[in-house]
C-alpha positions in Angstrom: 0.0 0.0 0.0 1.3 3.4 -0.9 2.0 5.8 1.9 2.0 8.9 -0.2 -0.4 10.8 -2.6 0.4 12.8 -5.8 -2.1 15.0 -7.6 -2.0 17.5 -10.4 -3.2 20.8 -9.3 -4.2 24.3 -10.7 -5.0 23.2 -14.2 -1.8 21.1 -14.5 0.5 24.0 -13.5 1.4 22.4 -10.2 1.8 19.0 -8.6 1.0 18.3 -4.9 2.9 15.5 -3.1 1.9 14.4 0.4 3.6 11.8 2.6 4.3 11.3 6.2 7.1 13.9 6.2 4.8 16.7 4.9 3.1 18.3 1.9 5.1 19.6 -1.1 4.2 21.6 -4.2 6.2 21.4 -7.4 5.7 24.0 -10.2 5.6 22.3 -13.6 4.8 23.0 -17.2 4.2 20.6 -20.0 6.1 21.2 -23.3 4.8 18.8 -25.8 5.7 15.3 -24.5 7.9 16.6 -21.7 6.9 17.6 -18.2 9.4 20.2 -16.8 9.4 20.1 -13.0 11.0 22.9 -11.0 13.1 21.8 -8.1 13.3 22.3 -5.2 9.7 22.0 -4.3 8.1 24.3 -1.8 6.8 23.0 1.5 3.1 23.9 1.6 3.1 24.8 5.3 5.9 27.4 4.9 5.7 28.4 1.2 9.5 28.4 1.1 11.8 26.1 -0.9 12.1 22.8 1.0 15.5 21.6 2.2 15.5 17.8 1.6 18.1 15.2 2.5 19.7 13.4 -0.4 17.7 10.2 0.4 14.4 12.0 0.7 15.0 14.0 -2.5 15.8 10.8 -4.4 12.7 9.0 -3.2 10.4 12.0 -3.8 11.8 12.8 -7.3 11.5 9.1 -8.3 7.9 9.0 -7.3 7.0 12.2 -9.1 8.8 11.0 -12.2 6.9 7.7 -12.2 3.6 9.5 -11.7 4.1 12.0 -14.5 5.7 9.6 -17.0 2.3 7.8 -17.5 -0.9 9.8 -17.1 -4.4 8.6 -17.8 -6.4 11.5 -19.2 -10.1 11.2 -18.2 -9.3 7.7 -16.9 -9.5 6.4 -20.4 -6.5 7.4 -22.5 -3.0 6.6 -21.2 -0.2 8.8 -22.4 3.5 8.5 -21.9 5.7 11.5 -21.1 9.3 12.3 -20.5 10.1 14.1 -17.2 12.8 16.7 -16.8 13.8 18.3 -13.5 14.9 21.9 -13.8 16.5 24.0 -11.1 14.5 27.1 -10.1 17.5 29.2 -11.0 17.4 27.9 -14.6 13.8 28.9 -15.3 
């Protein structure tokens, strides 16, 4: 059983990730077949960039990548996407 939740938010302009350590929000944009995800995420309770340990970040980014790489639109049509993580300073 999964101990986390991931949801697209705000008309696909954000992604909300919730697990036992807290709630995070990623800004993202879809460019054709590529989701561009801005890192680091913000911690929703503080609205500041989250400081994550290397292990936590690896696990979180892996889960986000897996979620975005295959999305079912309207629960009917599956679609595969590439996922690219972009530093906030590069945007």
